[in-house]
C-alpha positions as CSV (number, residue, x, y, z in Angstrom):
1,M,13.6,6.4,-27.6
2,H,10.8,9.2,-28.0
3,Q,10.7,11.7,-25.0
4,K,6.9,10.4,-24.3
5,S,7.6,7.1,-24.5
6,F,10.8,7.3,-22.5
7,I,8.9,9.0,-19.7
8,C,5.9,6.2,-19.8
9,F,8.6,3.5,-19.8
10,S,10.6,5.3,-16.8
11,W,7.4,5.5,-14.4
12,L,6.0,2.2,-15.5
13,F,9.4,0.8,-14.3
14,L,9.0,3.0,-10.9
15,F,5.4,1.5,-10.7
16,Y,6.9,-2.1,-10.7
17,L,9.4,-1.4,-8.3
18,A,6.8,0.2,-5.8
19,S,4.5,-2.8,-6.7
20,L,7.3,-5.3,-6.0
21,V,7.8,-3.5,-2.6
22,G,4.3,-3.7,-1.7
23,C,4.0,-7.3,-2.7
24,L,7.1,-8.2,-0.2
25,V,5.4,-6.1,2.5
26,S,2.1,-7.7,2.0
27,I,3.5,-11.3,2.0
28,H,6.0,-11.1,5.2
29,F,3.7,-8.6,7.5
30,F,0.0,-9.0,6.3
31,N,-2.3,-11.6,7.1
32,D,-5.6,-12.9,5.1
33,F,-7.1,-10.0,3.4
34,V,-5.0,-7.2,4.8
35,G,-2.9,-6.6,1.7
36,L,-6.0,-6.1,-0.5
37,I,-7.9,-4.0,1.9
38,T,-4.4,-2.0,1.9
39,G,-4.8,-1.5,-1.6
40,S,-8.3,-0.4,-1.9
41,C,-7.8,1.9,0.9
42,I,-4.7,3.4,-0.6
43,M,-6.8,3.9,-4.1
44,I,-9.8,5.6,-2.1
45,A,-7.3,7.9,0.0
46,T,-5.1,9.1,-2.9
47,L,-8.4,9.8,-5.2
48,P,-8.9,13.3,-3.5
49,F,-5.5,14.3,-3.6
50,Y,-5.5,13.4,-7.4
51,I,-8.5,15.2,-8.0
52,V,-7.7,18.4,-6.3
53,L,-4.0,18.3,-7.3
54,R,-4.0,16.6,-10.7
55,K,-2.8,20.0,-12.4
56,K,0.3,20.0,-10.6
57,K,3.3,18.5,-12.5
58,Y,4.8,15.8,-10.3
59,I,1.8,15.0,-7.9
60,P,-0.1,12.8,-10.3
61,A,3.5,11.0,-10.9
62,I,3.9,10.5,-7.2
63,I,0.5,9.3,-6.6
64,S,0.9,6.7,-9.4
65,L,4.2,5.2,-7.4
66,I,1.6,5.2,-4.0
67,N,-0.9,3.2,-6.4
68,G,2.0,1.0,-7.3
69,F,2.5,0.1,-4.0
70,G,-1.2,-0.5,-3.4
71,T,-1.1,-2.7,-6.4
72,G,1.5,-4.7,-5.0
73,A,-0.1,-5.3,-1.7
74,S,-3.3,-6.5,-3.6
75,V,-0.9,-9.1,-5.5
76,G,0.6,-10.2,-2.2
77,T,-3.0,-11.2,-0.6
78,F,-3.0,-13.6,-3.8
79,Y,0.2,-15.5,-2.6
80,V,-0.9,-15.3,1.0
81,M,-4.2,-16.7,0.4
82,Q,-3.7,-19.1,-2.2
83,E,-0.4,-20.3,-0.5
84,V,1.7,-19.9,-3.7
85,E,5.2,-19.5,-3.1
86,F,6.7,-16.1,-4.0
87,S,10.0,-16.0,-5.6
88,I,11.7,-12.6,-5.9
89,M,13.6,-14.1,-9.0
90,Y,10.6,-15.0,-10.7
91,A,9.1,-11.4,-9.8
92,V,12.0,-9.7,-11.3
93,I,12.0,-12.0,-14.6
94,G,8.1,-11.4,-14.8
95,I,8.8,-7.5,-14.7
96,A,11.7,-7.7,-16.9
97,A,9.6,-9.4,-19.2
98,C,6.7,-6.7,-19.2
99,L,9.0,-4.0,-19.6
100,A,10.9,-5.6,-22.7
101,L,7.4,-6.0,-24.1
102,Y,6.3,-2.7,-23.6
103,F,9.5,-1.1,-24.9
104,A,8.8,-3.3,-28.1
105,Y,5.2,-1.6,-28.2
106,T,6.6,1.8,-28.0
107,I,8.8,1.0,-31.1
108,L,5.9,-0.7,-33.0
109,I,3.6,1.7,-32.5
110,R,5.8,4.2,-34.3
111,N,5.2,2.5,-37.5
112,E,3.1,4.1,-40.0
113,Y,0.9,1.4,-40.8
114,I,0.5,0.3,-37.1
115,K,-0.1,3.9,-36.1
116,K,-3.2,3.9,-38.3
117,H,-4.8,0.6,-36.7
118,A,-3.1,1.4,-33.3
119,K,-6.6,0.5,-31.5
120,L,-6.9,-2.9,-33.2
121,F,-3.2,-3.7,-32.8
122,T,-3.1,-2.9,-28.9
123,I,-6.3,-4.7,-28.1
124,V,-5.4,-7.8,-30.4
125,S,-1.5,-8.1,-29.0
126,S,-2.7,-7.6,-25.5
127,I,-5.2,-10.1,-25.5
128,M,-2.6,-12.7,-27.3
129,V,0.0,-11.9,-24.7
130,L,-2.3,-12.0,-21.9
131,C,-3.7,-15.4,-23.0
132,A,-0.1,-16.9,-23.2
133,F,0.8,-15.9,-19.8
134,I,-2.4,-17.3,-18.3
135,K,-1.7,-20.8,-20.2
136,G,1.6,-20.4,-18.8
137,W,0.3,-19.9,-15.4
138,I,-2.2,-22.5,-15.5
139,E,0.0,-25.3,-17.2
140,T,3.8,-24.6,-16.5
141,N,4.7,-22.2,-13.7
142,P,2.3,-20.6,-11.5
143,Q,5.0,-18.8,-9.5
144,L,6.6,-17.0,-12.7
145,F,3.4,-16.3,-14.7
146,S,1.1,-15.4,-11.9
147,H,3.1,-12.4,-11.0
148,M,4.0,-11.8,-14.8
149,T,0.3,-11.8,-15.5
150,F,-0.5,-9.3,-12.7
151,M,2.3,-7.0,-14.1
152,F,1.2,-7.2,-17.7
153,I,-2.3,-6.2,-16.6
154,A,-0.7,-3.2,-14.9
155,S,1.7,-2.4,-18.3
156,A,-1.7,-2.5,-20.3
157,F,-3.0,0.4,-18.8
158,Y,0.3,2.2,-19.2
159,V,-0.3,1.6,-23.1
160,F,-3.1,4.3,-22.7
161,A,-0.9,6.8,-21.6
162,L,1.3,6.3,-24.4
163,I,-0.8,6.4,-27.3
164,R,-3.5,9.1,-25.7
165,P,-2.5,12.7,-27.1
166,A,-0.9,15.0,-24.2
167,L,-0.3,18.6,-24.7
168,D,2.4,18.7,-22.3
169,S,4.2,16.6,-19.6
170,T,1.8,17.7,-16.8
171,Q,-1.0,16.2,-18.6
172,L,1.1,13.1,-19.4
173,F,1.6,12.7,-15.8
174,K,-1.9,13.2,-15.3
175,H,-2.6,10.2,-17.6
176,I,-0.1,8.0,-15.9
177,A,-1.7,8.3,-12.5
178,M,-5.1,7.7,-14.4
179,C,-3.3,4.5,-15.7
180,S,-2.2,3.6,-12.0
181,Y,-5.8,3.8,-10.7
182,G,-6.9,1.7,-13.6
183,A,-4.2,-1.2,-12.8
184,L,-4.5,-1.0,-9.2
185,F,-8.6,-1.4,-9.4
186,L,-8.5,-4.3,-12.0
187,V,-5.6,-6.2,-10.2
188,S,-7.6,-5.9,-6.9
189,I,-10.9,-7.0,-8.3
190,I,-9.0,-10.1,-10.1
191,V,-7.4,-11.0,-6.7
192,L,-10.5,-10.9,-5.1
193,I,-12.4,-13.3,-7.6
194,I,-9.4,-15.7,-7.3
195,I,-9.2,-15.7,-3.5
196,S,-12.8,-16.0,-3.2
197,E,-13.1,-18.6,-6.0
198,G,-15.4,-16.5,-8.1
199,N,-17.7,-15.4,-5.4
200,G,-15.8,-11.9,-4.7
201,L,-18.7,-9.8,-6.2
202,S,-21.4,-11.5,-4.5
203,L,-23.6,-9.9,-2.1
204,D,-24.0,-12.8,0.3
205,F,-22.6,-10.8,3.2
206,L,-25.8,-8.6,2.9
207,G,-27.8,-11.4,3.6
208,D,-30.4,-13.4,1.8
209,F,-32.4,-11.5,-0.4
210,S,-34.4,-14.3,-1.7
211,F,-38.2,-14.3,-1.7
212,D,-41.1,-16.1,-3.1
213,T,-42.7,-14.9,-6.2
214,S,-45.8,-17.2,-5.8
215,D,-47.7,-14.4,-3.8
216,I,-47.1,-11.9,-6.6
217,K,-48.3,-14.1,-9.3
218,N,-51.5,-15.1,-7.4
219,K,-52.2,-11.5,-7.1
220,K,-52.0,-11.1,-10.5
221,M,-54.1,-13.8,-11.5
222,K,-56.7,-12.5,-9.1
223,N,-56.6,-9.0,-10.6
224,N,-56.9,-10.3,-13.9
225,L,-59.9,-12.3,-13.0
226,R,-61.7,-9.3,-11.3
227,R,-61.1,-7.5,-14.7
228,K,-62.6,-10.1,-16.7
229,L,-65.7,-10.3,-14.3
């Protein structure tokens, strides 16, 4: 395996391990939205350190593992709130499947023809696999395919670290940290939407902002009449 591919694969594997730990902690020790809140707080808390220390070689890589824990904590909220039984065996199978797909991608992307159409190949293949996982989630085994889908979303971000040019290992680890932020953010948003049944992004908690527009229309009509007269 190419050195860059090996580094990306290794840190994705470590990200998955950190995520698994975070998921287990969230399921066994957190209630309600605590895991999701923990994941969000981790993202916010680590961001200043990333901005200041992003040029350090291994600091961004360590931050990516912390974000991995936060991602797992957010995923754990899904199992707690939706009352879906979590199985370590299924989680390991899901992680292994995503790692196998990522490994296959690292090989295929080195093909000259695919390399010329890397973006198109990445988008099409990612959508196809994601749709297959979601279908499996809905129609066959939610325990297996739910966790597999979340992990695949994370690995999809790590593809960008693989295909994005990096001058040295320091810049590569910087890209890996950025991918972990993307994974943590998107997974958290998806979990929020699922557990809130599609209302996770609403602003209902801020109160009712509805108002009657009839007064505005009446004022406009009166102004138009005055101008005509």
